[in-house]
N, C-alpha and C positions, 0 to 999 in steps of 0.2 A: 293701105293708108287710109285713114279716116278723113272725112271732109274737114275736120278741124285742123288737119295738117296741110291744107292747101294754102297757096298765097292769098286766096280770096277770103280766107277765114279770119275772123276777128282775133283768134287766139293761136293761129298757126305759128310755126317756128321761124318763118322768114322775117316777119317784122321784128320779132324778139332778137334774132341774130343781128339784124341791122342796128338796132338800138344798142345792144351790148357791144358791138364792134366800135361804134362811134364813142360810146362811153369809155371804152378801154384805150382807144388810140388817139383821141383828139387831145391836143394841147393848145394853149393860147386862148384867144378870145372867140367865143361862139355866140351866135344869135340863134334864138329858138322861138318860133311862133307857129300858130295855126291860123289859116285863112281860108276863106271860100275861094272858089274859082275866080271870082271877081275881085279878090284882094281884100275883102272885109275881114278885119280882125277883132272888131268890137262894136258894141252898141250900148249907149247909156252906161258905160263903165263895166260892161259884162260881155261875155262871149255868147252870141246868139245861136248856140247849138249845145248839145249835150253829147259828149264823146268820151266815155270813161277810158277807152283804149288809148286815146291820146294823152290823157292825164297820167296813165301808167308809163307811157313812153317818156313824157316830160320828167316825171319823178326819177326814172331810171337814169336819164341823161344827167340831171342836175344834182342829185343827192350826193353829198360829200364835197361839194364845191361851192364857192361863193356865187350868189346870183345878184345881179344889178338890175334895178327897176326904178321907174318913176313913182312918185307918191300916189298918183291915181291908180296905177297898177297894184301897188301895195294895198290900197283901200278896196280894190275890187275883190280881193280874197275875203271870204267870210272870216270874221274875227277869230273864230275857233281854230282856223287853219293858219293864223299868223302868229309868229313867223313860220315860214315854210320849214319844216323840221329837217335837221341834218345838213343845213346850209347856212352860211353867213348871209343874212339878208341885208343888202346895202341899198338904201333908198335915196335917190336924188331928189332934192326939193329946193325951191327958191324961198320957201317960207322959213324965215329966221326963227329959231326957237322951236320949230316943229318937233325936233327930236326929243324934246322934254315933255311933250304932250302925251296923254294916255293912249291916243290912237297910234303912237309910234312905238309902243312897247314891243321889244324884241327886234327892232330895226336899228341898223347903224345909219344915221342920217348924215348925208354929205351935201355939199352945195353944187357939185359939178361932176361931170363924167370923169374928168381927170382925177379928181379926189377919190371917186369910187374905185377907179382902177388901181390907184395907189394903195388904198386900204385892202383891196382884194389880194394884193401880193403877200400880205401878212396873214391872211385868213387860212384856215385849214383847207387843203386841196387847191390852193391858189395857183397851181401850175395850169389849171384850166378854169376859165371864168365864163359864166353864161349870162348874157344880157337878155332879159325876158320881157321888156316892154316899158312903156307903151310906144305909140307911134313916134313921138318926138325923140325919145331915147334911141330908138332904132335908127332914125335918120342921122343922129349925131354919131352913131357907131359904124356907119357903113364903110368909112375909109380906114378903120383900124381893125375891124374884125377879120378873122381868118376863115371862118366857116359859118354857114347858115343852115340850120336844120328846119325845114318848113313842112308842116302838115297841111296838105291841100284837101279841103273838104268839098265834096260835090253838093253844094248847097247854094240856093239863091237868096239866102238871108240878107236882109238889108242892114246897114250899119252906118256909124258915123266916124269910125276910125279905120284906117287902111294900112296895109302892109307897105313897107318901104319898097321902092323900085330897085331891083338888083341890076346895076348897070353893066356896061360892056366888060368891066374888069372882074365880073363874077361869072363863073362857068359852072354849068350844071354837071353834077356827077351822078351818083347813085340815085335811082328812082325805085321805090318799092311799093307795089310790084312794077316791073318794067313796062307792062302794058295793063290798061284797065285800072280797076280799083280793088281795094280790100273792102269787105263789108263788115261793119261792126255788129255787135249783138242786137242793137236797136234798129238796124237796117241802114244806118248812115254809111255812105261810101266815102272812102278817104284814101290818101296815099302819102308816103313819106318821100321827101326830096332832099338831097344834100347839094349845097352849092359851096364852092371855094372861091375866095378872092385871089386873083392872080396878081403877082407883083410885077411892077413895071408895065 
């Protein structure tokens, strides 16, 4: 077995199997984000790290299904990557008329999370919906989501946006790798974690 096949590898099979399994079996409403060990998810509208392996993981999970996000998250993507391809991009905004502006091109603009979820039911792949940020949208979603897929990055990067707190009704499930970290090609250490919200 080559070193590239170990759980610690950036391109070994275990992370890929985890991502593919979640993508194939998850239904309902999912949350997906990356955070540092201190819970930072963003700084100045961007992610304070570079982790291509997590972007591949994110794309594998969400492609083919609607994604819901806030306007700031939408604008955090470089214009050339908007809308995220292969997904209905639903953007929540309080700015009336924003959906008719040039920066909204490719987005379905709605005024609330309820409206976003309603629209997602009619979108291709709507049997599963991914909520992708930012912080306020995550907080609004904590009581309705079924699953959270969290990439934890071993980083001390500072930020101004933080991950939501997963309360007592959320239970940790699969952790990849079960112990320690995976190491990305650029040396960044990270792991994938899956949480499920327990009913009642």
